[in-house]
PAZAPA-4460 file (N, C-alpha, C; in steps of 0.05 Angstrom, whole numbers, plus 32768, in hexadecimal, padded with zeros to 4 digits):
% residues 139
    n_x    n_y    n_z   ca_x   ca_y   ca_z    c_x    c_y    c_z   seq   type   mol
   7332   748F   842D   7315   7493   8423   730C   7475   8416     1      X     A
   72F4   746F   8416   72E8   745C   8411   72E2   745B   83F4     2      X     A
   72E9   7446   83E8   72E3   7449   83C7   72CB   7450   83BE     3      X     A
   72B5   7451   83CE   729D   7457   83C0   729F   7476   83C8     4      X     A
   72AB   747F   83D6   72AE   74A3   83D7   72C2   74AD   83C1     5      X     A
   72D7   749A   83BF   72E8   74A6   83A7   72DD   74A0   838D     6      X     A
   72CB   7490   8389   72BE   748D   836A   729F   7493   836D     7      X     A
   7299   74A6   8380   727E   74B0   8381   7279   74BC   8364     8      X     A
   7285   74CD   835A   7282   74D3   8347   7278   74C4   832B     9      X     A
   7283   74AC   832A   7284   749A   8318   726A   748E   831F    10      X     A
   7264   7483   8338   724D   7474   8340   7232   7481   8337    11      X     A
   7234   749F   833F   7221   74B1   8340   721C   74B4   831F    12      X     A
   7231   74B5   8312   7227   74B3   82F4   7223   749A   82E4    13      X     A
   7225   7486   82EE   721D   746B   82E5   71FC   7468   82ED    14      X     A
   71F4   7477   8300   71D9   7479   830C   71C8   748D   82FA    15      X     A
   71D2   749E   82F8   71C5   74B5   82E5   71C5   74AC   82C5    16      X     A
   71D8   7499   82C0   71CC   7488   829D   71BC   7472   82A3    17      X     A
   71AD   746B   82BB   719F   7459   82BF   71A8   7441   82B8    18      X     A
   71C2   7439   82C0   71C9   7427   82C2   71BB   740E   82C6    19      X     A
   71B4   73FA   82BC   71A7   73DF   82C2   71BB   73D0   82D1    20      X     A
   71AD   73C0   82E5   71B5   73AA   82F7   71D1   73B7   82FF    21      X     A
   71D4   73CE   8307   71E1   73DC   8316   71F6   73D0   8330    22      X     A
   720C   73C4   8333   7210   73BB   834A   722C   73C3   8351    23      X     A
   7230   73CD   836A   7244   73D8   8378   724A   73CE   838F    24      X     A
   7263   73C3   8391   7270   73B7   83AA   728F   73B3   83A9    25      X     A
   7296   73BF   83C1   72AD   73BC   83CB   72BB   73A4   83D6    26      X     A
   72CF   7399   83C7   72DD   7381   83D6   72FB   7381   83D1    27      X     A
   7304   7378   83EB   7324   7381   83E7   7333   738E   83DC    28      X     A
   732D   73A8   83E1   7331   73C4   83DB   732F   73C5   83C0    29      X     A
   7318   73BB   83B6   7315   73C0   8396   72F8   73CA   8395    30      X     A
   72EA   73D8   8382   72DB   73E5   8382   72C7   73D8   8368    31      X     A
   72B4   73C6   8369   72AC   73B8   8358   728D   73C4   8347    32      X     A
   7293   73CF   8330   727C   73E5   8328   7271   73CE   830B    33      X     A
   7259   73C7   830F   724E   73B6   82F6   7234   73BD   82F0    34      X     A
   722A   73BB   82D9   7215   73BF   82D0   7211   73C3   82B0    35      X     A
   71F9   73CA   82A8   71F2   73CC   8286   71E5   73E9   8285    36      X     A
   71F5   73FE   826D   71ED   740E   8264   71DF   740E   824D    37      X     A
   71CC   741E   823F   71BF   7419   8225   71D1   741D   820A    38      X     A
   71E3   742C   820D   71F6   7431   81F2   7214   743B   8200    39      X     A
   7221   7436   81EC   7244   743B   81E8   7247   7458   81FA    40      X     A
   723A   746A   81EC   7243   7481   81F6   723D   748A   8217    41      X     A
   7230   7480   8222   722A   747A   8243   723E   7471   824A    42      X     A
   724D   7458   823D   7263   7448   824D   727B   7453   824A    43      X     A
   727D   7466   822F   7294   7476   8230   7296   7490   8244    44      X     A
   7279   7497   8249   727D   74B0   825D   7284   74A5   8279    45      X     A
   7280   748E   827C   7286   7483   829B   72A8   747D   829D    46      X     A
   72B1   7473   828F   72C9   7472   827F   72E1   7492   8281    47      X     A
   72CF   749E   827C   72D9   74BD   827C   72D4   74C9   829A    48      X     A
   72C3   74C6   82AB   72C5   74D0   82C1   72D5   74BA   82D5    49      X     A
   72D7   74A0   82CB   72F0   7490   82DA   730D   749C   82CF    50      X     A
   7311   74A6   82BA   7327   74AE   82B3   7331   74C8   82C6    51      X     A
   7319   74DA   82C8   7320   74EF   82D6   732A   74EC   82F4    52      X     A
   7316   74D2   82FE   7327   74D2   831C   7339   74C6   831D    53      X     A
   7344   74B0   830C   7361   74A5   830F   736A   74A5   82EF    54      X     A
   737A   74B8   82EF   7382   74BC   82D3   7390   74A8   82CC    55      X     A
   7388   749D   82B0   7396   7489   82A1   7392   746D   82B6    56      X     A
   737C   746E   82C9   736F   7454   82D1   738A   7442   82DC    57      X     A
   7396   744F   82ED   73A9   7443   82FC   73AE   7437   8317    58      X     A
   739B   7443   8321   7394   743C   8341   7395   7418   8345    59      X     A
   7381   7411   833A   7381   73EF   833B   736B   73EC   834F    60      X     A
   7357   73FF   8355   7346   73F9   836B   7327   73F9   8365    61      X     A
   7325   73FB   8348   730A   73F9   833E   7306   73E3   8327    62      X     A
   72F6   73DA   8325   72F2   73C4   8312   72D6   73CF   8304    63      X     A
   72D6   73DE   82EC   72BD   73EA   82DB   72AF   73D4   82CD    64      X     A
   729B   73C3   82CF   7299   73B1   82C2   7279   73BA   82BB    65      X     A
   7276   73D0   829C   725F   73D8   8294   725B   73D0   827D    66      X     A
   724B   73C2   8278   7245   73B9   8259   7232   73C8   824A    67      X     A
   722E   73C8   8232   721A   73DA   821F   7208   73C4   8218    68      X     A
   71EB   73CD   8219   71D7   73BC   8212   71DD   73AF   81F5    69      X     A
   71D3   7396   81F0   71D0   738A   81DB   71C0   7395   81C8    70      X     A
   71AB   73AC   81D1   71A2   73B6   81BE   719E   73D5   81B8    71      X     A
   71BB   73D7   81BE   71C5   73F2   81B9   71CA   73F5   8198    72      X     A
   71C8   740B   818E   71C4   7411   8175   71E9   7412   8170    73      X     A
   71EE   7405   8150   720E   73FC   8150   720D   73F7   812D    74      X     A
   7224   73FB   8128   722B   73F7   8107   7247   73DF   810C    75      X     A
   7253   73D6   80F8   7261   73BF   80F4   7278   73CB   80E7    76      X     A
   7293   73C1   80F6   72B0   73C4   80EA   72C0   73A8   80DF    77      X     A
   72CA   73A9   80D3   72E1   7392   80D0   72F9   739C   80DC    78      X     A
   730A   7387   80E4   731E   7389   80F5   732F   7380   80DA    79      X     A
   7345   7399   80D8   7358   7398   80C1   7374   739F   80D2    80      X     A
   737B   738F   80E6   7395   738C   80E9   73A7   737A   80D2    81      X     A
   73C4   7378   80D7   73D2   7376   80BF   73CD   7350   80C1    82      X     A
   73D1   7348   80D8   73CD   7329   80D3   73C5   7321   80F2    83      X     A
   73C9   732E   8104   73C3   731E   8120   73A8   7328   8128    84      X     A
   73A4   731F   8141   737E   7329   814B   7386   7343   8153    85      X     A
   736F   734B   8159   7372   736B   8167   7365   736A   8180    86      X     A
   7374   7374   8190   736D   7378   81AF   7359   7383   81B5    87      X     A
   7349   7377   81C6   7332   7388   81D2   7336   7390   81EC    88      X     A
   7339   739E   81FA   733C   73AE   8211   732C   73B7   8224    89      X     A
   732C   73AF   8240   7319   73B8   8254   7317   73DA   8253    90      X     A
   7326   73E4   824D   7327   7408   8246   7332   740C   8231    91      X     A
   7332   7430   822A   733F   7438   8215   7355   743D   821D    92      X     A
   736E   742B   821A   7386   7433   821B   7393   7415   821A    93      X     A
   73B0   7418   820F   73B9   73FD   820B   73C8   73F2   8226    94      X     A
   73C7   740A   8241   73CD   73F9   8253   73B5   73ED   8266    95      X     A
   739B   73EA   8257   7385   73DE   8267   7389   73BB   825E    96      X     A
   737D   73AC   826F   7383   7394   8264   7372   7384   824E    97      X     A
   737C   7370   8243   736D   7368   822B   7358   7351   8230    98      X     A
   7346   735B   822C   7328   7349   8233   7321   7331   821A    99      X     A
   7330   733A   8203   732F   7325   81F2   7338   732D   81D8   100      X     A
   733A   7320   81C0   7342   7329   81A8   7327   7320   8194   101      X     A
   732C   732E   8177   7317   7331   8166   7331   7328   8153   102      X     A
   7322   730C   8148   7334   7309   812C   7338   7319   811A   103      X     A
   734F   7313   8107   7355   7324   80F1   7341   731F   80D9   104      X     A
   733C   7332   80D2   7322   7339   80BE   7304   7330   80C7   105      X     A
   7302   7335   80DD   72E6   7328   80EA   72D2   7342   80EE   106      X     A
   72B9   7342   80F5   72B3   7357   80F6   72A8   735F   8114   107      X     A
   72A8   7379   811E   729C   737D   8137   728B   7395   8133   108      X     A
   727C   7391   814C   7265   73A6   8147   7271   73C2   8158   109      X     A
   726F   73D7   814F   727B   73F1   8156   7261   73F7   816D   110      X     A
   7266   7404   8187   725B   740F   8199   7259   742C   819E   111      X     A
   7273   7435   819D   7276   7452   819F   7296   7458   819C   112      X     A
   7294   7475   819E   72B0   747B   8197   72BA   7488   81AC   113      X     A
   72CF   7483   81BB   72D8   748F   81D5   72E8   74A6   81CF   114      X     A
   72FE   74A4   81BA   730A   74BA   81B2   7310   74B5   8192   115      X     A
   7326   74C0   818A   732E   74BD   816F   7340   74A2   816C   116      X     A
   734D   749B   8186   7358   7484   8186   734D   7466   818C   117      X     A
   7336   7468   8199   732A   7454   81A9   7310   744C   819E   118      X     A
   7306   7437   819B   72E6   7435   8196   72DE   7424   81B0   119      X     A
   72C4   741D   81B3   72B8   740F   81C8   72AB   73F4   81AF   120      X     A
   72B5   73DF   81AE   72A1   73CA   819E   729F   73B3   81AA   121      X     A
   7295   73A3   8199   728E   7384   81A5   7291   736F   818E   122      X     A
   72A3   735E   8197   72A8   734A   817D   729A   7333   817F   123      X     A
   7295   7324   816D   7285   7313   8160   727F   72FE   8177   124      X     A
   728F   72F9   818A   7291   72E8   81A3   7280   72EF   81BA   125      X     A
   727C   730C   81BA   726B   731A   81CE   727F   7328   81E2   126      X     A
   7298   7331   81DA   72B0   7338   81EC   72AA   7359   81E8   127      X     A
   72A9   736A   81FB   72A0   7387   81FA   72BA   7391   81FF   128      X     A
   72C4   73A8   81F7   72DC   73B5   81FE   72E4   73C9   81EC   129      X     A
   72FB   73D2   81F3   7305   73ED   81E4   731D   73DF   81D1   130      X     A
   731B   73EB   81BC   7336   73E4   81A3   733C   73FE   8195   131      X     A
   7355   73FF   818E   735F   740D   8181   7358   7414   8164   132      X     A
   734B   742C   8160   733F   7432   813C   7349   742D   8129   133      X     A
   7364   7431   812A   737E   742A   8114   7378   740E   8108   134      X     A
   7368   73F5   8119   7361   73E1   810E   734E   73DB   8104   135      X     A
   733F   73EB   8104   7322   73E6   80FC   7317   73F7   80E3   136      X     A
   7305   73EA   80D0   72FE   73F4   80BB   72E2   73F3   80B3   137      X     A
   72D2   740E   80B4   72B3   740B   80B0   72AC   73FB   8096   138      X     A
   7291   73EB   8099   728B   73D9   8084   7274   73E7   807A   139      X     A
***
């Protein structure tokens, strides 16, 4: 089965959300979907479709690289870890790769709530990803 067929629902969802700069390419048995959506809820919708097709994101045959527009509505949160930095992950789950870290006591931009445990955020250095809500406090 071709990867674009496997992920057709995800591709169609990205198109229906008017994802800008949408790029879909297949290389070395991996499908790459890149682009930008207008808000965090749209990004969360894409991750939900992905999770339905590949529960717990374990196939390793898709790179979903969709960012949220810097013009999206947002609010600020403070990183309230005990002393360490907060991991920012590619997707909502501890099994997802770490993209970067937000420093202890730094401020991050809240983009959306994926569920009660995971928020989509953007760090001060522009790293966008998911983090555990346990370590964030609204400002």
